[in-house]
Structures are given as C-alpha cells and as structure tokens.
C-alpha positions in Angstrom: 28.0 -17.0 19.6 24.8 -15.2 20.0 21.7 -17.2 19.6 18.2 -15.9 18.8 14.8 -17.4 19.8 12.7 -18.6 16.9 10.4 -15.6 17.7 13.2 -13.1 17.3 14.4 -14.8 14.2 10.7 -14.6 12.8 10.4 -10.9 13.8 13.7 -10.0 12.3 12.8 -11.5 8.9 9.5 -9.9 8.9 10.9 -6.4 9.7 13.7 -6.8 7.2 11.1 -7.4 4.6 9.2 -4.4 5.7 6.0 -6.3 6.5 3.5 -5.8 9.2 2.1 -8.6 11.4 -1.3 -8.1 9.7 0.2 -8.6 6.2 2.0 -11.7 7.2 -1.2 -13.1 8.9 -3.3 -12.4 5.8 -0.7 -13.7 3.4 -0.3 -17.2 5.1 -4.0 -17.4 6.3 -3.5 -17.1 10.2 -4.7 -14.4 12.6 -2.5 -11.5 13.4 -2.6 -12.7 17.1 -0.9 -16.0 16.0 1.9 -14.1 14.3 2.4 -12.1 17.5 2.4 -15.1 19.6 5.2 -16.7 17.3 7.2 -13.5 17.5 6.9 -13.2 21.3 7.6 -16.9 22.0 4.2 -17.7 23.4 3.8 -20.4 20.8 5.6 -21.8 17.6 4.3 -22.1 14.2 3.5 -25.5 12.8 5.9 -26.9 10.2 3.4 -25.9 7.4 3.3 -22.3 8.7 7.1 -22.2 9.2 7.4 -23.2 5.5 4.9 -20.6 4.4 6.9 -17.9 6.4 10.1 -18.8 4.8 8.5 -18.7 1.4 6.9 -15.3 2.2 10.2 -13.9 3.5 12.1 -15.4 0.6 14.5 -17.3 2.8 15.1 -21.0 3.4 13.6 -22.6 6.6 17.2 -23.4 7.4 17.9 -19.7 7.5 15.0 -19.1 10.0 16.4 -21.9 12.2 20.1 -21.5 11.8 21.0 -19.3 14.9 18.2 -20.7 17.1 19.3 -21.8 20.6 18.1 -25.2 21.5 
C-alpha cells in the first residue's frame, strides 16, 4: 500500500479543489508560508487548522489522515 505524508495529502486536497495556497491561507486565517510549510512537511497544522482545512476542502479530517504513514 502506498502511503502519503500529511503534507502530500493536504496538497492533493488543495489542488483537487483548485485552490491556491494564498486562498487557503486567507480562508482559514494563516499565512501562505504556513500552508507551504504544512504541504512540504516542515511543520504540521494544529488540530484546529486541520479541522478548518477539512471543512474548506469539504472532506472529513479522517479522509485527510487516512493514507498517512505513521
């Protein structure tokens, strides 16, 4: 089974929703750099931001985390 990183999962969700990092950042109240760091694996979003991202992407948090390798 192929596993994604959390960053890859977040990036795939953003791209599949045709959103830019800037749009995501402004929608949930963080900097574009924060979104970039989450997507490249430099840092992870807080639980609150992960929930905001899942709502923005219209998918459950479980879907974002389902194929993540531990």
